[in-house]
Every structure is written in C-alpha cells, then in structure tokens.
C-alpha positions in Angstrom: 0.0 0.0 0.0 1.4 3.3 -1.0 0.3 6.2 1.2 1.5 9.8 1.0 1.0 11.7 4.3 0.4 15.4 4.0 0.1 17.4 7.2 -1.9 20.5 6.4 -2.3 23.6 8.5 -6.1 23.5 8.1 -8.2 20.3 8.2 -11.6 20.5 6.6 -14.2 20.2 9.4 -16.2 17.6 7.5 -13.5 15.0 8.1 -14.6 15.0 11.7 -17.9 13.5 10.5 -16.3 10.8 8.3 -16.0 7.8 10.6 -16.6 4.0 10.4 -20.1 4.6 11.9 -20.9 7.1 9.1 -20.6 4.3 6.6 -23.8 2.8 7.8 -26.4 0.9 5.8 -28.6 2.8 5.1 -26.9 6.1 5.0 -28.3 9.5 6.2 -30.3 10.3 3.1 -33.8 9.2 2.0 -34.0 7.5 -1.3 -36.4 7.6 -4.2 -36.4 5.9 -7.6 -37.0 6.8 -11.3 -37.7 4.4 -14.2 -38.8 4.7 -17.8 -42.4 5.4 -16.7 -41.1 8.5 -15.1 -39.5 9.7 -18.3 -36.0 8.4 -18.1 -34.3 7.2 -21.3 -34.7 3.7 -22.7 -31.2 2.9 -23.8 -30.7 0.6 -26.8 -27.8 -1.4 -25.1 -29.7 -2.4 -22.0 -33.1 -3.6 -21.0 -34.8 -1.7 -18.2 -33.3 0.8 -15.8 -33.9 2.1 -12.3 -32.3 5.2 -11.0 -31.9 5.5 -7.2 -31.3 9.0 -5.9 -31.2 10.9 -2.6 -33.9 13.5 -2.0 -32.6 15.4 1.0 -28.9 15.8 0.1 -27.1 18.7 -1.5 -26.0 18.3 -5.1 -23.9 17.9 -7.3 -23.9 14.1 -7.0 -21.5 11.5 -8.3 -23.0 8.6 -10.2 -22.5 4.9 -10.6 -23.9 2.4 -13.1 -24.4 -1.3 -12.1 -25.2 -4.4 -14.2 -25.9 -7.9 -13.0 -24.3 -11.2 -13.9 -25.0 -14.0 -16.4 -28.7 -15.1 -16.5 -29.5 -12.7 -13.6 -31.7 -9.7 -13.3 -31.3 -6.3 -11.7 -32.9 -7.5 -8.5 -29.7 -9.5 -7.7 -27.7 -6.3 -7.1 -30.6 -3.9 -6.2 -29.4 -3.4 -2.6 -26.4 -1.5 -3.9 -28.7 1.1 -5.4 -30.4 1.9 -2.1 -27.1 1.9 -0.2 -25.2 4.2 -2.5 -28.1 6.6 -2.9 -28.6 6.8 0.8 -25.0 8.1 1.0 -25.5 10.7 -1.8 -24.3 8.7 -4.9 -26.9 8.5 -7.7 -27.1 4.9 -8.9 -28.5 3.4 -12.1 -29.0 -0.3 -12.2 -29.8 -1.8 -15.7 -30.7 -5.2 -17.1 -29.2 -6.7 -20.2 -30.9 -7.2 -23.6 -30.2 -10.9 -23.2 -29.8 -12.8 -19.9 -27.0 -14.6 -21.8 -25.0 -11.5 -22.7 -21.2 -11.9 -22.2 -19.0 -9.3 -20.5 -18.4 -7.1 -23.5 -22.1 -6.7 -24.1 -22.5 -5.8 -20.4 -19.7 -3.2 -20.8 -21.8 -1.5 -23.5 -24.9 -1.7 -21.3 -22.9 0.2 -18.6 -21.8 2.8 -21.0 -25.3 3.2 -22.3 -26.5 3.6 -18.7 -24.0 6.4 -18.1 -25.4 8.1 -21.2 -28.8 7.9 -19.6 -27.3 9.6 -16.5 -25.9 12.4 -18.7 -29.2 12.9 -20.4 -31.0 12.9 -17.1 -28.8 15.8 -15.9 -30.3 17.9 -18.6 -33.8 16.5 -18.9 -36.4 19.2 -18.1 -38.4 18.6 -14.9 -36.2 15.6 -13.9 -35.5 15.7 -10.1 -31.8 15.3 -11.2 -31.7 18.2 -13.7 -28.4 20.0 -13.2 -27.8 18.0 -10.0 -25.1 15.6 -11.3 -21.3 16.0 -11.5 -20.6 14.4 -14.9 -16.9 14.3 -14.2 -17.6 11.8 -11.3 -18.8 8.6 -12.9 -18.2 5.0 -11.9 -19.3 1.5 -13.1 -19.8 -1.7 -11.3 -21.2 -5.2 -11.8 -21.5 -8.7 -10.6 -19.9 -11.8 -12.2 -19.9 -11.2 -16.0 -21.2 -7.7 -15.1 -18.0 -7.2 -13.0 -15.9 -8.2 -16.0 -18.0 -5.8 -18.1 -17.2 -3.0 -15.7 -13.5 -3.5 -16.2 -14.0 -3.5 -20.0 -16.2 -0.4 -19.8 -13.3 1.5 -18.3 -11.1 0.4 -21.2 -13.8 1.6 -23.7 -14.5 5.0 -22.1 -11.7 6.9 -20.4 -14.2 9.2 -18.7 -14.9 6.6 -16.1 -13.2 7.4 -12.8 -13.8 4.2 -10.8 -14.6 0.5 -11.2 -16.0 -1.8 -8.6 -16.0 -5.4 -9.7 -18.1 -7.9 -7.6 -16.7 -11.4 -7.9 -16.0 -10.7 -11.6 -15.9 -13.2 -14.4 -13.8 -12.2 -17.5 -11.4 -14.1 -19.7 -10.3 -11.0 -21.7 -7.2 -9.6 -19.9 -7.0 -6.4 -21.9 -7.6 -4.1 -19.0 -5.4 -1.2 -19.9 -7.3 1.8 -18.6 -6.7 4.7 -16.1 -9.6 4.1 -13.6 -9.2 3.3 -10.0 -10.3 -0.4 -9.5 -11.7 -2.2 -6.5 -12.2 -5.9 -6.9 -14.1 -8.1 -4.4 -13.7 -11.9 -4.7 -14.8 -14.9 -2.7 -12.4 -17.5 -1.2 -14.8 -20.3 -2.0 -16.2 -19.0 -5.3 -16.5 -22.0 -7.6 -18.2 -20.1 -10.4 -15.5 -17.5 -10.9 -12.6 -18.8 -8.9 -10.4 -15.9 -7.8 -7.2 -17.5 -9.2 -8.8 -17.6 -12.7 -10.5 -14.3 -12.7 -10.3 -11.7 -9.9 -6.6 -12.3 -9.3 -5.8 -12.1 -13.0 -7.9 -8.9 -13.3 -6.0 -7.3 -10.5 -2.6 -8.2 -12.0 -3.7 -7.1 -15.5 -4.8 -3.7 -14.3 -1.9 -1.2 -14.8 0.2 -0.7 -11.6 -0.1 3.1 -12.2 -3.8 2.8 -11.3 -5.1 2.9 -7.7 -6.3 -0.7 -7.2 -7.4 -3.0 -4.4 -8.3 -6.7 -4.3 -10.3 -7.9 -1.3 -11.0 -11.6 -1.0 -13.8 -12.4 1.5 -13.0 -15.4 3.8 -15.4 -18.3 3.0 -17.2 -16.1 0.5 -19.1 -17.7 -2.4 -19.9 -16.2 -5.8 -22.7 -13.9 -4.5 -20.9 -12.7 -1.4 -20.6 -9.2 -2.8 -24.1 -8.8 -4.2 -25.0 -6.8 -1.2 -23.2 -4.1 0.8 -24.0 -6.3 3.9 -21.6 -9.0 2.6 -18.6 -9.9 4.8 -20.4 -8.6 7.9 -20.9 -5.3 6.2 -17.3 -4.6 5.4 -17.9 -4.8 1.7 -20.3 -1.9 1.7 -17.9 0.2 3.9 -14.9 -0.4 1.6 -16.9 0.2 -1.6 -18.4 3.4 -0.3 -15.0 4.7 0.9 -13.4 3.8 -2.4 -16.0 5.8 -4.4 -15.9 8.8 -2.0 -12.1 8.8 -2.2 -11.4 8.2 -5.9 -14.6 9.3 -7.6 -15.7 12.2 -5.4 -12.1 13.0 -4.5 -12.7 13.3 -0.8 -9.5 12.6 1.0 -11.3 12.3 4.3 -11.9 8.6 3.4 -8.2 7.7 3.1 -7.6 7.0 6.8 -10.8 4.8 6.9 -9.2 2.5 4.4 -5.6 2.6 5.4 -6.0 2.7 9.2 -9.3 0.9 9.8 -10.9 -1.2 7.1 -7.8 -2.7 5.6 -5.8 -3.1 8.8 -5.8 -6.9 9.3 -9.5 -7.3 8.5 -11.0 -10.4 10.1 -13.4 -10.8 7.1 -10.6 -11.1 4.5 -8.8 -14.3 3.5 -6.4 -12.1 1.4 -5.9 -8.4 0.5 -3.7 -7.0 -2.3 -3.4 -3.3 -2.8 -1.5 -0.7 -4.6 -3.0 2.8 -4.1 -2.1 6.3 -3.0 -4.1 8.7 -1.0 -3.5 11.6 1.4 -3.8 11.3 5.1 -4.9 14.6 6.5 -3.1 15.8 9.6 -4.8 17.7 12.4 -3.8 21.1 13.8 -5.8 22.0 16.8 -4.7 25.6 17.0 -7.7 27.8 17.6 -8.4 31.5 17.0 -11.3 33.4 18.5 -13.4 34.5 15.5 -17.1 35.4 15.6 -19.1 34.9 12.4 -22.6 36.3 12.1 -25.4 35.9 11.0 -25.0 32.1 10.6 -27.1 30.8 8.8 -27.1 33.7 6.4 -28.9 34.6 3.1 -26.1 36.6 1.7 -23.4 38.4 3.8 -21.5 37.1 6.8 -19.6 39.4 9.1 -16.5 38.5 10.9 -15.4 39.9 14.2 -11.6 39.7 14.3 -9.2 42.5 14.8 -6.3 41.5 12.6 -6.2 41.1 8.8 -6.7 37.5 7.8 -6.4 35.3 4.7 -9.3 32.9 4.2 -10.6 30.1 2.0 -14.2 29.0 1.5 -14.5 25.2 0.9 -17.4 23.2 -0.5 -18.8 20.1 1.3 -16.8 18.0 -1.2 -13.5 19.6 -0.2 -13.2 21.9 -3.3 -12.0 25.5 -2.9 -14.8 27.9 -4.0 -12.8 31.1 -3.5 -10.2 32.7 -1.3 -9.1 36.2 -0.3 -7.9 38.5 2.4 -10.1 40.4 4.8 -8.8 43.8 5.9 -10.0 46.8 7.9 -12.7 47.1 10.6 -15.8 45.8 8.7 -14.8 42.3 7.5 -17.5 40.7 5.3 -17.8 37.8 2.8 -20.6 37.7 0.2 -22.2 34.3 -0.2 -25.2 35.5 -2.2 -24.2 33.7 -5.4 -23.8 30.3 -3.7 -26.4 27.5 -3.6 -27.9 26.9 -0.2 -26.1 24.4 1.9 -23.1 23.8 4.3 -19.7 25.4 3.6 -16.4 25.6 5.5 -14.6 28.8 6.2 -10.9 28.2 6.8 -8.6 30.9 8.3 -5.7 31.0 10.7 -5.8 27.2 11.3 -9.4 27.3 12.2 -12.4 25.9 10.3 -15.9 27.3 10.8 -19.1 25.8 9.5 -21.2 28.3 7.6 -24.7 27.7 6.4 -26.1 29.5 3.3 -29.9 29.6 3.0 -32.2 31.1 0.4 
C-alpha cells in the first residue's frame, strides 16, 4: 500500500464527520427511484433501468452504473442502489438485452446507462436536472457484469472508478486509467479468484489505484449486497467511491488505518493505491461569524487582517481572499444553499447558506 502523508495547517471540518459509523447501511439520506415510466431514457444497449437518488442531500452528485451477472436480473444487485443513494451517490441499475450476454455486451450496457445519466442531468423537470457531476462517474457489476465493468473503463476513459463484484472475465485487456476495487470470494467456484479476480487485479496497470479484497469463505454472490462480509464490503466500496470518484481525501484513513488493517473478514488483501492522510492542527483562533445561517453576507469579528478560503462540502475550494479593515464581510449571495467551510488561521468554521 502506497500512502502519501500530507500534514496540512487546516483540516476540513467535514472530516470529523467521516467515521466508520458514518458508513452505515442505510446512510443518512432518504432514497427515491426513477424508471422509464417517469420519463428516463430507454437505452438501446440495456433492458430496463432504475435510478436510485437521494432526496434530502445537496448536489452535485457522483453517479455509478451497475449491471448484474449471467442469466441474472437487476434485483440481484438492487441493494447497492439503495445503499449508494442513501450516501449521496446516484445509482442506475440496468438489465441486459439478453440474460446470456457476455461481459463485452455488459460493458456496453454500462456505457449506455451512463449516457442515460448524462441525459437525465439535462432533462427538463427531472429531479436530477443540473444535479449531477458528470466528471464523477463509476461503473460496477457482478460476475460477468463485473468483467463488463472493467472492460467499460477500457472503452471509455471518462470513467473514474470501477467496482467489480466477484468478476468473471477471460479478456485480460484491462489497460485503462480508472481506480479499481475488486471483491472476490475465497470459495467462489463459479468465478474462482485465481482464474478471474486475481488475474484482473494483476492485469490492471500498476499506475492505477487498485485494491483486491477476498472475503473469507465467500461464495460467488458474497458481494451482491453491501452487507456481505459482515458489512465490510459496503464500507470499503463506499469509501473507495468517495475517495477516488468524489475525490474526498477524508476517506483515506478509513481505508488505510481501519478497514484494511488486518480485517477479520478477509482471507487475502492485495493493494497498490495512493491517498493523502490529512493531519490535524488543533490551534484555535477566536473568531465570531454572524449571521449564521445567512442569506447573503457574513460578518467576521476579528481585529487582525486575515487570509481565508471557502471550501465546498466535497472539499473543493470555491474562492479565497484577504479580509482587511474594521468591517470584514464575505458575500455568499451567489452560492447555492447548503453547508460550507470557512478556513482561516488554522481554524475551520461551518457556515450555512440559506435562500
């Protein structure tokens, strides 16, 4: 495991809320669904789709497309849709045009599903209109669907992450740039790890962030649910998506220091990934911010001149500046409503913008 430790002067306050307990099933958000009767696209390379999305979370959202395995329907992986959406990740689960489709056809089904996600982002009156981050897309699948997920990343370099669930694939052309998480079962007789998952891991370029997690005594369907492996499968998968698709470094220590530290549920773990461990500086500065929540302006009561940064909930810098003089204010009127983080002088303050 390759880990780069970066001790920063300011740690984003949202990292305090990212814990093993926060990876619960279900997550904090309520979930609703969309299907073709609600107006979503009927893609030519798949048969039937359901979109799972959070209704009380703040966009923009990352998205993942999931396809099932050989002679299996979407219901076999449906629990992933509810789980991911309850943690703020929009999920589309599709069926295949034929139950007997091989991995390459399932790869094209996943790519077609992502096209439906892109269209949904611009479809008038969709609850997801302008709510999706189309630079944060992932694919996943079970069995032949897991092999298809790997192949989809080869076919489309816009895919940021792959999660393969006990994958079956004989094509070892896996030269792509996506981060890859592979779950396998120690006792999988349908897609034995040594003939599939292990080869997939080794065939994925070493330049990629990649992880292979073999579940002790696991069978071929052990990763069909986030509850597999006593729930560790869901926790690892969610952390991987948050880290490498949403680019939230707060999830790095959960993987490196908790979930992958001698896990009792694993018979074997192979990994080669890099992430940043955020250091903590507890230095505090007395700053009064008001009104908070605010509709537009916030005032800061602090005598000295101060540099500041305003950070989004996903850890992205929105803007920065320097406050001088007696009347120090920051204008938030152009921002969407939600929670933001104001960082200055080694202190992070939660600021709520409301309409």
